[in-house]
VEXRO-235963 format. One record per residue (C-alpha): x, y, z; residue in one letter; residue number from 0. Coordinates in steps of 0.02 Angstrom, whole numbers, plus 50000, padded with zeros to 5 digits. Layout:
BEGIN
X/Y/Z/guvex/tornu
X/Y/Z/a/NUM
...
% end
This chain:
BEGIN
X/Y/Z/guvex/tornu
49286/50172/49481/m/0
49299/50186/49651/n/1
49288/50022/49741/a/2
49197/50014/49913/p/3
49293/50002/50064/a/4
49191/49835/50122/w/5
49275/49740/49947/r/6
49432/49782/49972/i/7
49433/49719/50153/w/8
49343/49573/50077/l/9
49461/49543/49973/v/10
49604/49577/50089/t/11
49535/49433/50196/a/12
49524/49292/50042/l/13
49689/49331/50004/v/14
49758/49289/50197/c/15
49628/49145/50210/g/16
49708/49063/50051/w/17
49873/49109/50115/g/18
49832/49002/50275/i/19
49754/48863/50187/l/20
49902/48830/50051/t/21
50041/48839/50207/i/22
49929/48712/50287/r/23
49892/48605/50121/f/24
50092/48602/50101/v/25
50131/48563/50282/s/26
50010/48411/50235/q/27
50072/48342/50078/n/28
49922/48380/49997/t/29
49975/48466/49846/w/30
49820/48472/49754/p/31
49741/48574/49869/l/32
49898/48667/49912/a/33
49903/48701/49711/a/34
49711/48756/49700/i/35
49755/48879/49854/s/36
49881/48963/49801/l/37
49807/48987/49632/v/38
49651/49067/49721/l/39
49744/49179/49829/a/40
49892/49257/49687/v/41
49709/49290/49603/f/42
49637/49374/49746/n/43
49810/49445/49778/a/44
49788/49515/49598/y/45
49615/49584/49601/t/46
49673/49684/49770/l/47
49813/49764/49672/y/48
49687/49822/49543/n/49
49562/49883/49650/l/50
49697/49992/49755/t/51
49799/50057/49621/r/52
49791/50236/49570/r/53
49658/50266/49667/g/54
49545/50161/49588/k/55
% end
């Protein structure tokens, strides 16, 4: 299955956005939101890995 380019760019933007929010929440000591943002960033990074490995 070939992933369309727009989906790869979308997931990349989501990883960056959740990472930025994680850093922001950690700096504000808002740990529950930081944890949720970190989980979502890791989940989207895994999705990005699956979309881009071995030409899939």
